[in-house]
C-alpha positions as CSV (number, residue, x, y, z in Angstrom):
1,M,0.0,0.0,0.1
2,M,1.2,3.4,-0.8
3,P,2.2,5.7,2.2
4,N,0.0,8.8,2.5
5,N,3.1,11.0,3.4
6,F,5.6,11.5,0.6
7,Q,8.9,13.2,1.2
8,F,10.1,15.9,-1.2
9,G,13.6,17.0,0.0
10,D,13.0,18.9,3.2
11,K,9.3,19.0,2.8
12,T,6.6,16.2,3.3
13,L,3.2,16.1,1.4
14,N,0.0,14.1,2.4
15,L,-0.9,12.3,-0.9
16,S,-4.1,10.9,0.7
17,N,-5.7,13.7,-0.9
18,A,-5.0,14.8,-4.5
19,Q,-2.4,17.7,-4.7
20,V,-2.1,20.4,-7.3
21,M,1.1,21.1,-9.2
22,G,1.3,24.4,-10.9
23,I,3.0,24.7,-14.1
24,L,5.7,27.4,-14.5
25,N,7.2,27.3,-18.0
26,V,10.2,29.7,-18.4
27,T,10.5,29.0,-22.2
28,P,9.7,31.2,-25.1
29,D,7.8,28.2,-27.0
30,S,5.6,26.2,-24.6
31,F,2.5,25.1,-26.2
32,S,0.2,27.0,-23.7
33,D,2.0,30.0,-22.4
34,G,5.2,30.2,-24.3
35,G,7.1,33.4,-23.2
36,K,4.7,34.6,-20.8
37,F,6.6,33.7,-17.7
38,A,10.2,33.8,-19.2
39,G,11.1,36.9,-17.0
40,L,12.0,36.6,-13.4
41,E,9.7,39.1,-12.1
42,H,6.7,37.5,-14.1
43,A,7.8,34.1,-13.0
44,L,7.7,35.1,-9.3
45,K,4.4,36.9,-9.6
46,Q,2.9,33.7,-11.1
47,T,4.3,31.5,-8.5
48,E,3.0,33.6,-5.7
49,Q,-0.4,33.6,-7.5
50,M,-0.4,29.8,-8.0
51,I,0.6,29.2,-4.2
52,T,-2.3,31.5,-3.2
53,D,-4.6,29.6,-5.5
54,G,-3.7,26.2,-3.9
55,A,-0.6,24.8,-5.5
56,S,1.4,22.5,-3.4
57,L,4.2,22.1,-6.0
58,I,5.5,24.4,-8.6
59,D,6.9,22.5,-11.7
60,I,9.6,24.7,-13.4
61,G,10.5,23.8,-17.0
62,G,13.0,25.4,-19.4
63,E,12.6,23.2,-22.5
64,S,9.3,22.8,-24.4
65,T,8.2,19.2,-24.8
66,R,5.3,20.1,-27.0
67,P,4.9,17.8,-30.1
68,G,7.7,18.9,-32.7
69,A,9.7,20.7,-30.0
70,E,13.5,21.3,-30.7
71,D,16.1,20.3,-28.2
72,V,17.6,23.1,-26.0
73,A,21.2,22.9,-25.0
74,A,21.9,22.3,-21.3
75,E,23.6,25.7,-20.7
76,E,20.7,27.5,-22.2
77,E,18.2,25.5,-20.0
78,L,20.3,26.4,-16.9
79,D,20.1,30.0,-17.9
80,R,16.4,29.8,-18.0
81,V,15.6,27.7,-14.9
82,M,18.3,28.4,-12.3
83,P,17.6,32.0,-11.4
84,V,13.9,31.2,-11.0
85,I,14.6,28.2,-8.8
86,E,16.9,30.2,-6.7
87,A,14.4,33.1,-6.3
88,I,11.5,30.9,-5.5
89,K,13.6,29.0,-3.0
90,Q,14.5,32.2,-1.3
91,R,10.9,33.7,-1.3
92,F,8.4,31.0,-0.9
93,D,7.8,27.8,1.2
94,V,6.8,25.4,-1.7
95,I,8.0,22.2,-3.1
96,I,9.9,23.0,-6.3
97,S,9.8,20.4,-9.2
98,L,12.4,20.6,-11.8
99,D,11.2,19.5,-15.3
100,T,14.2,18.4,-17.1
101,S,15.8,15.4,-18.9
102,K,19.5,16.5,-18.6
103,A,21.9,15.3,-16.0
104,L,23.7,18.6,-15.6
105,V,20.5,20.5,-15.1
106,M,19.2,17.9,-12.5
107,E,22.6,18.4,-10.6
108,H,22.4,22.3,-10.5
109,G,18.7,21.8,-9.4
110,I,19.5,19.4,-6.6
111,K,22.3,21.8,-5.2
112,A,19.7,24.7,-5.2
113,G,17.2,22.8,-3.2
114,I,14.6,21.5,-5.5
115,G,12.1,18.7,-4.1
116,L,11.3,16.7,-7.1
117,I,12.9,15.8,-10.4
118,N,10.2,15.5,-13.1
119,D,11.6,13.7,-16.1
120,V,9.5,13.2,-19.3
121,R,12.3,10.7,-20.6
122,A,12.3,8.8,-17.4
123,L,16.0,9.0,-16.7
124,Q,17.0,7.5,-20.1
125,N,19.4,10.2,-21.1
126,E,23.1,9.9,-20.3
127,G,24.0,10.4,-16.7
128,C,20.4,11.0,-15.4
129,L,20.1,7.7,-13.5
130,D,23.5,8.3,-11.8
131,V,22.6,11.9,-10.8
132,V,19.3,10.6,-9.2
133,A,21.1,7.8,-7.5
134,Q,23.5,10.2,-5.8
135,C,20.6,12.1,-4.1
136,D,17.6,11.2,-2.0
137,L,15.1,13.2,-3.9
138,P,12.0,11.6,-5.5
139,V,11.6,11.4,-9.3
140,C,8.7,11.3,-11.6
141,L,9.1,8.9,-14.5
142,M,6.8,9.8,-17.4
143,H,5.9,7.3,-20.3
144,M,6.6,8.7,-23.8
145,Q,6.6,6.7,-27.0
146,G,9.2,8.2,-29.1
147,M,10.7,11.8,-28.7
148,P,8.9,15.2,-28.6
149,R,9.9,15.9,-32.2
150,T,8.3,12.7,-33.6
151,M,6.0,11.3,-30.9
152,Q,2.7,12.1,-32.6
153,Q,3.8,10.4,-35.8
154,N,1.6,7.2,-35.8
155,P,1.9,6.0,-32.3
156,H,1.1,2.3,-31.8
157,Y,0.2,0.1,-28.7
158,N,-0.8,-3.5,-28.4
159,D,-2.7,-2.5,-25.3
160,V,-2.0,0.9,-24.0
161,I,-2.1,0.0,-20.2
162,T,-0.1,-3.0,-20.7
163,D,2.6,-1.4,-22.7
164,I,2.9,1.5,-20.4
165,S,3.1,-0.8,-17.5
166,E,5.9,-2.8,-19.1
167,F,7.7,0.4,-19.9
168,F,7.5,1.5,-16.2
169,K,8.7,-1.8,-14.9
170,Q,11.8,-1.8,-17.3
171,R,12.5,1.9,-15.9
172,L,12.0,0.8,-12.3
173,H,14.4,-2.2,-12.9
174,S,16.9,0.3,-14.3
175,C,16.5,2.5,-11.2
176,H,16.8,-0.5,-8.9
177,Q,20.2,-1.5,-10.4
178,K,21.4,2.0,-9.6
179,G,20.1,1.7,-6.1
180,I,17.1,4.2,-6.5
181,K,14.3,2.6,-4.5
182,S,10.7,2.4,-5.7
183,E,9.6,4.4,-2.6
184,R,11.1,7.5,-4.3
185,V,9.4,7.1,-7.4
186,I,6.2,8.7,-9.0
187,L,4.7,7.7,-12.2
188,D,3.2,9.9,-15.0
189,P,1.4,7.9,-17.8
190,G,2.1,10.7,-20.2
191,F,-1.1,12.0,-21.6
192,G,-0.3,13.4,-25.0
193,F,3.1,12.0,-25.4
194,G,3.1,9.5,-28.2
195,K,-0.7,8.7,-28.0
196,T,-3.6,9.2,-30.4
197,L,-6.7,10.9,-29.2
198,E,-8.5,7.5,-28.6
199,Q,-5.4,6.1,-26.8
200,N,-5.3,9.1,-24.5
201,Y,-8.9,8.6,-23.3
202,Q,-8.5,5.0,-23.1
203,L,-5.7,5.6,-20.8
204,L,-7.6,8.2,-18.7
205,A,-10.5,5.6,-18.4
206,R,-8.1,2.8,-17.4
207,Q,-5.6,4.8,-15.5
208,Q,-6.6,3.0,-12.1
209,E,-5.0,-0.1,-13.4
210,L,-1.7,1.5,-13.0
211,L,-2.2,1.6,-9.3
212,K,-1.3,-2.0,-9.3
213,M,2.2,-1.0,-9.5
214,G,1.8,0.6,-5.8
215,L,3.3,3.9,-6.7
216,P,1.6,7.5,-6.7
217,I,0.5,8.8,-10.1
218,L,0.9,12.1,-11.4
219,A,-1.4,13.3,-14.3
220,G,-0.8,16.1,-16.8
221,I,-3.7,16.8,-18.9
222,S,-4.3,20.5,-18.7
223,R,-5.0,22.4,-21.9
224,K,-3.6,19.6,-24.0
225,S,-4.6,18.6,-27.6
226,M,-6.5,15.6,-26.3
227,I,-9.0,18.2,-24.9
228,G,-8.6,20.7,-28.0
229,N,-9.0,18.2,-30.6
230,L,-12.1,16.5,-28.9
231,L,-13.9,19.7,-28.2
232,G,-12.6,21.9,-31.1
233,R,-11.3,24.4,-28.8
234,D,-8.1,26.6,-29.0
235,V,-5.4,26.3,-26.2
236,N,-7.0,29.2,-24.1
237,E,-10.5,27.9,-24.3
238,R,-9.8,24.4,-22.6
239,L,-10.6,25.2,-19.1
240,A,-13.9,23.2,-18.7
241,G,-12.2,20.3,-20.6
242,S,-9.1,20.4,-18.4
243,L,-11.2,20.6,-15.2
244,S,-13.3,17.4,-16.3
245,A,-9.9,15.6,-17.1
246,A,-8.5,16.6,-13.6
247,V,-11.5,15.2,-11.8
248,L,-11.6,12.1,-13.7
249,A,-7.9,11.6,-13.2
250,T,-8.3,12.1,-9.6
251,L,-11.2,9.8,-9.3
252,N,-9.2,7.2,-11.1
253,G,-6.3,7.3,-8.6
254,A,-3.9,10.2,-9.6
255,R,-2.4,11.9,-6.5
256,I,-0.9,14.9,-8.1
257,I,-2.4,16.9,-10.9
258,R,-0.2,19.0,-12.9
259,V,-2.2,22.1,-14.3
260,H,-2.1,25.6,-15.6
261,D,-5.2,26.8,-13.9
262,V,-4.5,26.2,-10.3
263,K,-7.4,28.1,-8.6
264,E,-10.1,26.5,-10.7
265,T,-8.6,23.0,-10.4
266,S,-8.2,23.4,-6.6
267,D,-11.8,24.2,-6.3
268,A,-12.7,21.2,-8.4
269,L,-10.6,18.8,-6.4
270,K,-12.1,20.2,-3.1
271,V,-15.4,19.2,-4.3
272,V,-14.1,15.8,-5.2
273,E,-12.2,15.1,-1.9
274,A,-15.2,16.4,0.1
275,T,-17.4,13.8,-1.7
276,L,-15.0,11.0,-1.4
277,H,-14.2,11.8,2.3
278,H,-17.5,13.3,3.4
279,K,-17.1,11.9,6.9
280,N,-14.2,14.1,7.6
281,I,-15.8,17.5,6.6
């Protein structure tokens, strides 16, 4: 059984209730808010607002992973994320998650006091397993079929849950070989990463099956094309769809919900939790 309390560096978070992770992209080309929070002042203002609105974690990313995205050099990614991490660490009492797939960026983030490594490539890049093995931070392993530049080109699964589960088993085995215990691992099934519209919704419907692995699930569906393509909505018109997906992901076992719209999602999840745990109100 999963423990309710999960350690994120020097902070503990109770995952018996779903927690909201606020997205802070400090990139010029993210799919939803590219460039909007790239400046330090704007990033800090957005962080403060997300914390006020109910975010328990702030996920900082310096490289876009949208479909077709180009790679960013490690030095450029460091220039984008490190001033923001350091400033947030000084000013706010919040868990900082670093969204990166580069060992060098992970190293610098760990030294700066982050609480979570969030890797869309599940520690497959050179040196990442070693860096994580040498610290005691938790890591989120995400499933992605292919790479961001090509992941939406005809993805195929024999069975979406079985194939994703097998991927996680292989990655957990690699972690164990390096001494990274499962107790430090969070799983992200990777909505929108190498999956068709139908596969995404099948994954959402069957997400609870991944709980058999005994690890917390992080779900990131906010404003994604699986919502836009289904509803015919532009990226800034996907709030209702995103909230519906957040509620469904929570009901199907996700413990961390990664979102752009923190206030609205926090409200929605409070209603969900009050319903599920009505005796504790």
